[in-house]
N, C-alpha and C positions, 0 to 999 in steps of 0.2 A: 399554443405550444407551451408557454410558461405555465399555464394552469395544469396541463398534462404532467409536466415535470413536478410541480408542487404536489399533485395528487399521488404520483408515483412515490415521491419522497415520503409523504405522510403515511402511505399504506405500508411501505417497507419498514419505516421506523416504528410504526404501530405494531407490526408483527414482532420486531425485536423487543419492543417494550413488553409485550405479552410473555415472551421468553424470560425476560428479566424478572417479571412478577412471579412466574411459576418455577424458574430454575436459577434464580439469582445467586443463591449460595454456591452453586457450582460454576455458573458462567461468569460471574463478576470477576473472580480471580483469574480466569482464563483470558478475559478481555484485557485486564490490567497487564498480564504477562505479554500478550501480543503488543500492547502499547509500548512497553519498555524494550522489547526485542527489536522493534522497528524504528525506534527513535534515531535520528541522524547520527548522534555521537555514540550511541550504543548499539548500532545496527549489527546484530549478531551475524546474519548472513555475510555482510561485508567484512566483518572482522575475521570470520572463519575463512572466507575466500582469500584474503590477503595472507593469512597465516599458511594456508595450503600452498599458495603460490611461493612463498618464501621457502617453505620446507620441501616442496616437491619439484619446484622449478617448472611446473606445467603451466603453459601459457593460458590455458582455458580458464584457470582460476583468476588470472589477471583480467581477462575479458569479462568474466562475470562480475568481478569487483567494479570495473569501470562502468558496466551496464547499470549496476545498482546505483552508483554515485551519480551518473549522468541522468538517469530517470528521476532521481530525487531532486537534483539540481534544476532540471527543466520545470518540474512541478512547483517546487518551493521557491526557488530564487527568481524564476522568470514569470510564470503564469499567475501564481498567487499574488504577486505584487501588483499586477494589473487588474485583476478581477475584484479582489477585496470582499468576498462573500463572508458574511458573519456566520459563525458556527451555530448549529441548531440550538444548543442550550443557551446561547446568548440572544436568541431571536425573540423580539418583543411581540410579534404578531401572533405566533402560536405558542402560548405560554405553557402548554402541556409539555413541550420539549424539555423545559428546565426540570420538571418533575420526572420525566422519563430518564433524563441524564442522571439525576440523583438516585433513581431506582437501579440504575445500571452501575453504580459505584462511584459516580462523580469524578471521573478521571480528569485531572487538570490538564488543559490543553490551551495554549495561547496561539495567537496568530490567526490567520484567515483560514477559511474552510475549503475553498475551491482552488485546485483539485486536491485530492488526498495524496500527500507525499508518501505515506506508508503504503498505500495501494500501488502507487507508481513504482516505488523501489522494489517492492516484493514481486510485482509482475515483471519488472526488468530482470530481476534475479531469475525468475522461473523460465522466461523465454530464452535468455542467454544460456542458462544451464542446460536446457533441453536441446537447443541447437548444437551446442559444443560437446554434448555428451555422446559417448559411444553406447552407453547403456540406457536407452530410452525407457526401458521397462522400470527403471528406478527414477530417472530424471523427471518423469511426469509428476512425481510427488512435489516438485517445486510449485506446480500449479495448485496443488491442494493447499500448500502453505499460503500462496497468494490469495486464494479464495477465503481461507480462514482469516487471514489478515484483513481483507476487505470486509468480511462479515463482522469482525470484532469492532471495526471503526463505526459501523452502523449500530451495532448492539450498544456500544458505549455512548451513542448520540453525540459524538464529536465531529461527525461528518454526515452530510446528507448522502443518500444512496447515489444520487447523480454525481456528487464529488468523487465517490469511490469508483464509479464506472469510468469517468473521464480519467482518473488517475491510473486505472488499469489499462486503458487504451494508450495513454502516454507511455507507460512502462513497456507495453508490447512493442510499440513503434520504436522507442529509443533503444530498448534492449536488442531488438532485431538489427537496427542500424549500426549499433556498436559492433555486433558480431560481424556484419558485412564489411565495416570499415577495417577491422583487423584482418579479415580474409583478403581484402583488396590490398592492404599494405603488404601482407605476406607474398602475394603474387607479384607485386611491384619490386620487391627486394630479392626475388629468386634469381 
């Protein structure tokens, strides 16, 4: 099973490396933008949601904000601390990853790799936005954002694809549970 995961990770990172070699002048700035948009202290979706909640008083924006924060917290503050997986570009066994990271713009990232906090928070955003939205035809764009965020983490070689997949699963589960907790609270207080 471990070899299957390593093969999967290598194949996907190799695909993104080829993109960096062929389209790096376009894709490197995009990957860097996603990196900063999803950082915990500058998480643009979280900031927008809290501002929308403050100005519109719509509870759904608070729910989405909490889903983003909780998804990020579960992945970064809990799971990362126990797993301790080294980031691909710091990995000694496969030295190509360091070269691939440099070709993708060498985004500075500290801490551990597993799971991806960016992927968890963006998927927590997407699922909670979709569930709470009355306009599903627009809300599904949150999933596009989450997929682009996940792809950017692999493209930049700051996460293994398996880190990103687990982060996305965490975001789906936590985001869904946050929405359900708010719904349960609303029913209990009626």
